[in-house]
Every structure is written in C-alpha cells, then in structure tokens.
C-alpha positions in Angstrom: 0.2 0.0 0.1 1.8 3.1 -1.2 -0.8 5.9 -0.6 0.7 8.2 2.0 3.2 5.4 2.9 0.9 4.3 5.5 -1.2 0.9 6.0 -4.8 1.6 5.8 -5.4 1.2 9.5 -2.8 3.5 10.4 -4.4 6.4 8.3 -6.5 9.5 9.7 -10.1 9.6 8.3 -8.7 12.8 6.4 -5.9 10.6 4.7 -8.3 7.7 4.3 -10.9 9.6 2.8 -8.6 11.1 0.1 -7.2 7.5 -0.6 -10.5 6.4 -1.2 -11.3 9.4 -3.9 -7.9 8.8 -5.4 -9.2 5.2 -6.0 -6.0 4.3 -4.4 -7.6 2.2 -1.7 -11.4 0.8 -2.0 -13.9 0.7 0.8 -13.8 -3.0 1.0 -9.8 -2.9 1.3 -9.9 -0.1 4.0 -12.5 -2.3 6.1 -10.8 -5.6 5.4 -7.2 -4.5 6.3 -8.3 -2.4 9.2 -10.6 -5.4 10.7 -7.8 -7.8 10.0 -5.4 -5.7 12.1 -7.9 -5.5 14.8 -8.6 -9.0 15.1 -4.7 -9.9 15.0 -4.1 -7.5 17.8 -7.3 -7.2 20.1 -6.1 -10.2 22.2 -3.0 -8.2 23.2 -4.9 -5.1 23.8 -8.4 -5.8 24.3 -10.0 -2.6 23.1 -13.0 -4.5 21.6 -15.5 -6.6 23.6 -16.8 -7.9 19.8 -15.7 -7.4 16.4 -18.4 -7.2 14.0 -18.7 -9.2 10.8 -18.3 -7.4 7.5 -21.7 -5.2 6.5 -21.5 -6.3 2.8 -24.4 -4.5 2.0 -23.1 -0.9 3.7 -19.5 -1.6 2.3 -20.9 -1.7 -1.3 -23.2 1.4 -0.8 -20.8 3.6 0.6 -18.2 2.6 -2.5 -21.2 3.4 -4.9 -21.5 6.6 -3.0 -17.8 7.5 -3.5 -17.8 6.3 -6.9 -20.9 8.2 -8.0 -20.4 11.6 -5.9 -16.7 11.3 -5.8 -16.0 14.7 -3.6 -19.6 15.2 -2.8 -19.7 12.0 -0.6 -19.2 12.5 3.3 -15.7 12.3 4.5 -16.8 9.6 6.6 -18.4 7.5 4.0 -16.5 4.1 4.1 -14.6 5.0 7.0 -14.6 2.1 9.7 -15.2 3.5 13.3 -15.2 1.8 16.6 -17.9 2.6 18.9 -18.0 2.6 22.7 -20.3 -0.4 24.2 -22.9 2.1 25.8 -24.0 3.5 22.6 -27.0 1.5 21.0 -26.8 0.1 17.5 -29.8 -2.0 16.5 -29.4 -5.5 16.6 -26.3 -5.6 18.2 -25.3 -6.4 21.9 -24.7 -3.7 23.8 -23.7 -4.4 27.6 -21.9 -1.1 29.0 -19.5 -3.7 30.2 -21.6 -5.0 32.8 -22.7 -8.5 33.5 -26.2 -6.8 34.1 -26.6 -6.2 30.3 -24.6 -9.0 29.1 -27.3 -10.5 26.8 -29.0 -7.5 25.9 -29.7 -6.6 22.3 -30.2 -3.1 21.3 -33.7 -2.6 19.5 -33.0 0.6 17.9 -30.0 2.8 16.9 -28.6 5.9 18.9 -29.2 8.9 16.8 -25.5 9.4 16.5 -25.4 5.9 14.9 -28.1 7.0 12.6 -26.2 9.8 11.6 -23.1 8.0 11.2 -25.1 5.5 9.0 -26.6 8.4 6.9 -22.9 9.5 6.3 -21.9 5.9 4.9 -19.5 5.1 8.3 -19.0 1.5 9.0 -19.0 0.1 12.4 -15.9 -2.5 13.5 -17.1 -3.3 16.8 -18.1 -2.3 20.4 -15.2 -1.2 22.5 -14.3 -2.2 26.2 -15.3 0.5 28.9 -15.5 0.8 32.8 -18.8 -0.8 33.7 -21.9 1.8 33.4 -18.9 4.3 32.5 -18.2 4.1 36.0 -14.1 4.3 36.5 -11.2 6.1 35.1 -9.0 3.2 34.0 -11.2 0.6 32.1 -10.5 -1.9 35.0 -13.9 -2.1 36.4 -15.2 -3.5 33.4 -17.1 -7.0 34.0 -15.1 -8.7 31.1 -11.6 -7.7 31.7 -9.2 -4.8 31.5 -8.0 -2.7 28.2 -4.3 -2.5 27.8 -2.4 0.9 27.1 -0.8 0.2 23.9 2.3 2.2 25.0 2.8 0.0 27.8 0.7 -2.9 28.7 1.3 -3.0 32.2 -0.5 0.4 32.4 -4.2 1.3 32.1 -5.6 3.2 29.0 -7.9 5.5 31.2 -11.3 5.7 31.3 -14.0 5.2 31.2 -13.6 5.4 27.2 -10.6 3.2 27.4 -11.4 0.6 24.8 -12.1 3.5 22.1 -8.9 5.1 23.0 -6.8 2.2 22.9 -8.5 1.2 19.6 -7.4 4.6 18.2 -3.9 4.8 19.5 -3.2 1.2 18.4 -4.6 1.8 15.1 -7.1 -0.8 15.5 -9.8 1.5 14.2 -9.7 5.0 12.3 -11.4 6.7 14.9 -14.1 6.1 17.5 -16.7 7.2 19.5 -16.7 7.4 23.3 -18.9 9.2 26.0 -17.7 11.6 28.5 -19.3 12.3 32.2 -16.6 13.7 34.1 -13.7 13.3 31.6 -14.0 9.7 30.1 -13.1 11.0 26.7 -10.5 13.3 27.4 -8.6 11.4 30.3 -8.0 8.3 28.2 -7.2 10.3 25.1 -4.5 11.9 27.0 -3.2 8.7 28.5 -3.1 7.0 25.2 -1.6 9.9 23.0 -4.9 10.5 20.9 -7.2 13.6 20.4 -10.4 13.5 22.5 -13.7 16.0 22.5 -16.3 16.5 25.2 -18.7 18.6 23.2 -21.2 21.3 24.9 -23.8 19.8 26.9 -26.6 19.5 24.4 -24.8 19.6 21.1 -24.7 15.9 20.4 -27.9 13.9 21.1 -27.7 11.4 24.0 -30.6 9.5 22.7 -29.6 5.9 22.6 -26.8 6.4 25.1 -26.8 4.2 28.2 -26.8 7.2 30.5 -24.8 7.4 33.8 -25.5 11.1 34.9 -27.9 12.8 32.6 -26.9 16.2 33.3 -23.3 15.5 32.6 -23.0 13.1 29.7 -22.0 13.8 26.1 -20.9 11.5 23.3 -17.8 12.7 21.3 -14.9 11.6 19.1 -11.6 10.0 19.7 -9.1 10.7 16.9 -5.9 10.6 15.7 -5.9 14.4 14.9 -7.9 17.4 15.8 -9.0 17.8 12.1 -10.5 14.3 12.4 -12.3 15.2 15.6 -13.9 18.2 13.7 -14.9 16.1 10.9 -16.9 13.6 13.4 -18.1 16.5 15.5 -19.7 18.2 12.5 -21.3 15.0 11.6 -22.6 14.2 15.3 -24.0 17.5 16.3 -27.3 19.1 15.8 -31.0 19.0 17.3 -32.7 15.8 17.9 -36.7 15.7 18.6 -35.7 12.9 20.6 -33.6 14.1 23.2 -35.0 17.5 24.8 -31.8 18.5 26.1 -30.2 18.8 22.5 -29.5 22.4 21.5 -31.8 23.7 18.3 -29.6 24.6 15.2 -30.7 28.0 15.3 -29.2 28.3 18.9 -25.6 27.5 18.0 -23.9 30.8 17.5 -20.7 31.0 15.1 -17.8 32.0 17.4 -15.2 34.0 15.7 -12.1 32.4 15.8 -9.2 34.6 16.9 -5.9 34.7 15.0 -4.2 34.7 18.2 -5.5 33.3 21.4 -5.6 34.5 24.9 -4.9 31.2 27.0 -6.3 31.4 30.4 -4.2 29.3 33.0 -5.6 28.7 36.3 -2.2 28.7 38.0 -3.3 28.2 41.6 -5.2 24.8 40.5 -2.2 23.3 39.4 -0.5 22.9 42.5 -2.9 20.2 43.4 -0.9 17.5 42.7 0.5 17.4 39.0 3.7 15.5 38.4 6.6 17.5 37.7 7.3 16.2 34.4 3.7 16.7 33.2 3.8 20.4 34.5 7.1 20.5 32.3 5.3 19.4 29.5 2.4 21.6 29.9 4.7 24.7 30.4 6.7 24.1 27.5 3.5 23.7 25.1 2.4 27.0 26.4 5.8 28.3 25.8 5.6 27.0 22.3 2.3 28.7 21.8 3.5 31.8 23.1 6.4 32.0 20.5 3.7 31.4 17.8 1.9 34.5 18.9 -0.5 33.5 21.5 -0.8 35.1 24.8 -0.9 33.0 28.3 -3.0 34.9 31.2 -3.3 33.7 34.7 -6.8 33.5 35.6 -8.8 32.9 39.1 -11.2 30.1 39.1 -11.2 29.4 43.1 -14.3 27.3 43.0 -12.5 24.8 40.5 -10.6 23.4 43.4 -13.8 22.2 44.8 -15.4 20.7 41.1 -14.1 17.4 42.1 -16.3 16.9 45.4 -19.0 18.7 43.7 -19.0 16.0 40.9 -18.8 13.5 43.2 -21.9 14.3 44.9 -24.2 15.1 41.7 -22.8 12.1 39.4 -23.5 9.2 42.0 -26.8 10.9 42.7 -28.0 11.0 38.9 -26.4 7.6 38.5 -28.4 5.9 41.3 -31.4 7.1 39.9 -30.9 6.0 36.3 -29.6 2.3 37.3 -32.5 2.0 39.5 -34.4 0.6 36.3 -31.9 -2.3 36.4 -34.0 -4.4 38.8 -34.1 -8.1 37.4 -37.6 -7.5 36.5 -38.0 -6.4 32.9 -34.7 -6.9 31.3 -31.1 -7.4 31.9 -29.5 -9.9 34.3 -31.8 -11.6 36.8 -31.9 -13.8 39.7 -35.1 -15.3 41.4 -34.9 -16.0 45.3 -37.7 -16.7 47.9 -39.3 -13.3 47.8 -39.5 -10.2 45.5 -36.9 -8.5 47.8 -34.7 -11.5 47.3 -35.0 -11.2 43.3 -34.2 -7.2 43.8 -31.2 -8.1 46.2 -29.9 -11.0 44.3 -30.2 -9.4 40.8 -28.6 -6.3 41.4 -25.7 -7.7 43.8 -24.9 -10.1 41.4 -25.4 -8.1 38.2 -23.6 -5.0 39.4 -19.8 -4.6 40.0 -18.0 -3.2 43.2 -17.7 0.5 41.9 -21.2 0.5 40.4 -22.7 -0.6 43.8 -20.3 1.9 45.7 -21.5 4.8 43.4 -25.4 3.5 43.8 -25.0 3.5 47.7 -23.2 6.7 47.7 -26.0 8.3 45.1 -28.9 7.2 47.4 -27.2 8.6 50.6 -27.1 12.0 49.4 -30.4 12.1 47.7 -31.9 10.8 51.2 -34.2 13.0 53.0 -31.5 13.5 55.9 -28.7 14.7 53.5 -30.0 16.1 50.2 -30.0 19.7 51.7 -26.6 19.2 53.2 -24.9 17.4 50.1 -26.9 17.4 46.9 -28.4 20.8 46.8 -25.0 22.6 48.4 -23.3 20.8 45.4 -25.7 22.4 42.7 -25.5 25.9 44.5 -21.5 25.3 44.0 -22.1 24.3 40.4 -23.6 27.4 39.5 -20.7 29.4 41.0 -18.3 27.6 38.9 -20.3 28.0 35.8 -20.5 31.6 36.5 -16.6 31.9 37.3 -15.9 30.4 33.8 -18.3 32.7 32.4 -16.4 35.8 33.8 -13.4 34.4 32.7 -14.3 34.0 29.5 -14.8 37.7 29.0 -11.0 38.3 29.4 -9.7 35.1 27.6 -10.7 33.0 24.7 -9.5 29.5 26.3 -8.8 27.9 29.7 -5.9 25.4 29.6 -4.8 22.7 32.2 -3.1 19.5 31.7 -5.6 16.8 31.0 -4.4 14.5 33.5 -2.3 15.3 36.6 -0.2 12.0 35.6 0.5 9.7 32.7 -0.9 6.2 32.8 -0.5 4.3 36.0 -0.1 0.5 36.4 -2.8 -1.8 37.0 -4.0 -2.0 40.6 -2.0 1.0 41.5 -5.2 3.1 42.4 -7.0 0.5 44.4 -8.1 3.2 46.7 -11.2 5.0 45.3 -10.2 8.1 46.4 -7.1 8.1 44.6 -8.7 6.9 41.2 -11.4 9.8 41.5 -8.3 12.3 42.0 -7.4 11.5 38.2 -10.7 13.4 37.2 -9.4 16.6 38.7 -9.1 18.8 35.8 -11.7 17.2 33.5 -14.8 17.2 35.8 -15.1 21.2 35.6 -16.3 20.9 31.9 -19.2 18.5 32.6 -20.3 20.5 35.6 -20.2 23.5 33.5 -21.6 21.9 30.3 -18.9 23.7 28.4 -16.7 22.2 25.7 -13.2 20.8 26.0 -10.7 19.2 24.1 -7.6 16.9 25.2 -4.5 17.2 22.6 -1.3 15.3 23.0 1.2 17.6 24.4 4.4 15.2 24.5 5.3 12.6 26.5 7.1 11.8 29.8 9.3 8.7 31.1 8.3 6.1 33.8 10.1 3.1 34.6 11.8 2.7 31.0 8.4 3.5 29.2 7.5 6.6 27.1 3.9 7.4 28.2 2.0 10.3 26.5 0.3 13.1 28.2 -2.4 15.6 27.0 -2.9 19.3 27.3 -6.9 20.2 27.8 -8.4 23.5 26.5 -12.1 24.5 27.7 -14.2 26.9 25.8 -17.2 29.0 26.1 -20.8 27.2 25.6 -21.0 26.3 21.8 -17.8 27.4 21.1 -16.1 24.0 19.7 -14.5 25.9 16.7 -12.4 27.7 19.3 -11.0 24.3 20.4 -10.4 23.0 17.1 -8.4 25.9 16.4 -6.2 26.1 19.5 -5.9 22.3 19.3 -4.8 22.6 15.7 -2.1 25.1 16.9 -0.7 22.5 19.6 -0.5 20.1 16.8 1.4 22.6 14.7 4.0 23.5 17.6 4.8 19.5 17.8 5.6 19.4 14.0 7.8 22.5 13.8 
C-alpha cells in the first residue's frame, strides 16, 4: 500500500477519505485490512468486546456513493469506526461492560449511529469500557481490562479506554466515546490521541446508556484534531428525541481569533500535578506563546472544589438511572424466595463493586436527611463554578490545564477509590459547567523505562467548539515545527 506510505489502518479519517477518492484504496480494502489488524491485535490490547462481521451491503453502498459522488460523498463514507459499548446499534449487543446487560440486544439505533449510517460510516465493533462508565481506568469492566498500547502493564484511562486504545493502536480509524467527568479526554491523554467533550446538548444522547444525565456527552476520539472536527460536525445537531439537545438556530458561530488569549488557573495546578507533566504543559504554553498566542493567569477558585461537587451530583444521577435495572424487565436476573430477594440477588450479582459503591453514595446524598447538606449545596456550587468560567471568558478565549495530573498508571495502582477519583480533577469542570473541552497530545514523559503520552486540555465557552479545534490545531503545529 503506497498511498501516503501508510497501512490503511494507520490512516486518519482525512487520509483515508483522500485515498478512497483517489482510487488508491477501495472501501472493501480499507475495511478488510483495518478489521484484520484489529482481530490480530485485540487479544493483546483487548480494546474490543466484540468485532463485528462485515456488513457487505453497507460496504457496497459506501463504495457506490464514493464512485458516483466523488468529492460530494461525506468524508466519513466508508470509514471504519469503533463504538463504545454504551451506544446502541440496532441488532447488536450493548452491555455497558456489565454483567447486568451481557445478553441485551439493542432494539434501535442511537441518534449518533443513525447520523453515522447516513454518512456511510462503517462499524468495526463495540469497545470495552468501565462498567456503566464508572471508572477512570477501564479496570471495572465485567469482562476484563483494556491495556494501554504504549505499555501493557498500564491502564488506558477510562471510562472510554477501549475506544481510546483502539485509535491509539490503529485498531480503528477513529472512535466514539462518552464523557461524564472526563471519560473521553482522560483516556485520550493517557493513550496519546485527541478527545473532545462537546457542549452539553450539542450531540444527542438518545440511545446512550446514561450514567449522569446532566453530565453525559458523546464525542470523538481521533488521531488528529481535524478528524475530531469531522466527526463532531457529523454528530452535532438538534434531535427531537432528546429534549436537552440544542436547536441548530441557537448554535452561534464564534469568531476564531488569529491569536488566542489562553487562560491558565495556575493556583489550581498546585494540586498534585506530576513535575514532568507540568514541565510538558509549560513547554507547550511556551511554544504557543512563541507562535503569537498570549498566556494569562486566571482565577477560578471554585475549581478547587469541583471534584467533590462532581462526586455528589454524578452518583446521585447514576443511582437514579440505574434503578431501572432491577431484574424484572430486562437484563441480568436472579430469583429468590421473595420479591425483595429477587431485587437483592439480581443487583448484587449483576453490578460490579464500583457501580454498587456509586449507587450507595448516590442514594445517600439524595436521602431525606442529607439532600440539603450535600446534593443541593453541590448544585449551588455548580452554579458558582459556571459563573466563574463565564466571567473568565470575558478576558480569555480558552482555559488550559493538563488533562490529567499524571501519565498512565499501572493496573491496581489506584486500588483506593479516592486516589482513582483524583485522576478526574481537571476534567470534571467541563461536565459540571456544560462547556466543551478538548484533550490534545502535548508530548511524553518517562516512567520505569516506558515513554508515556500526556495531554493538554482546553475548555471554551458554551457552543464554541470551533475555538477548541483551532487551538488544538495550533498545539499540533508546535509539535511538528
């Protein structure tokens, strides 16, 4: 394969689209070679819970569109994608990596899947994840942990760790994940790919197995910022089946500046950032400064409390959403001597330890004796946090922090739940405020002989994803010049 001197599975969306239109590659060749590589390597990485068989009709239809329309065919036409295992594809198993839904078959397509099908995209398989998206390492999956392609003794991050690892290891051209508190951006950082959490409501959540309904967003994991923009532009838009989705006429066009004012909450960076990660962050900002962008210190004091706020609101919403899994209507079921036994056996055996921990925590903070002390105070703090960011965006265009305070850690290293939760310290804010954020690779650090990628995160005002793609591209340019 001589096009761009790359194997098909190593291509970006943009490269593969050009190769298909240049007749250097057929849709069938792209599919066959990408899937064959994924099958050969998946046992080592375990990015996929299931690889799908070829949809011959979809492959033929994609080729026909490219042949007939050439440049007019969508860029995603014929592109093999990986899909996180909490996004419904009609007729396919969707388990959220839980024993509770191990045998569940989706009866309809998620809106994002409908949009991808309309664009001619192909689906390679469903990727591993933390059970019901609860985790930051993909270790809580009921079916085994995904490994980081850069060091297989380390985690890929989570909860979208399977999607991130699939893209990083070239087991897919690109992937979809979901992000409740950093579940796209943190694994993107730990595996060296690009991850985007869109504005809340920019992308329909219809057909996503929800963890935190006011926090979740579906978004892309890709090899480049350009690819992330291609996927986002395909996915975004109003959906009548999701009342929280933003009407298209309310999605303003933000003007992209030639040079950015980059806000950095330096006081927040004192909270446990590894010295070498901080060094890569400072080097990236220096390179952006040399390219004409300006770094500004911003005060976001409530950000220091974002993590405890998140870990009150998220479990509360998760416990409510998971109450439907009771062993009665669908999913894992165990029968006891009484109806109460049915509930207890089904939920205790069907859910993993982390899911049960968060259900208990969420039920506690919503209980009559504690809802005022915890849940309502957390919502009040969320409002203050959002206002602080809104105020900051009158002075700066984007806010930058390291995506994660450290690189990928070893399996079992964060056995204490609180130490695992701290991994989300810089990512949860975008979910609490509903603002869009992107993680872009910013270099690597050394750990025990392994070279591990790390990412820089940018947050933008509501509905200003275009700013993120522009500043993300600027970071990529600093790494290639």
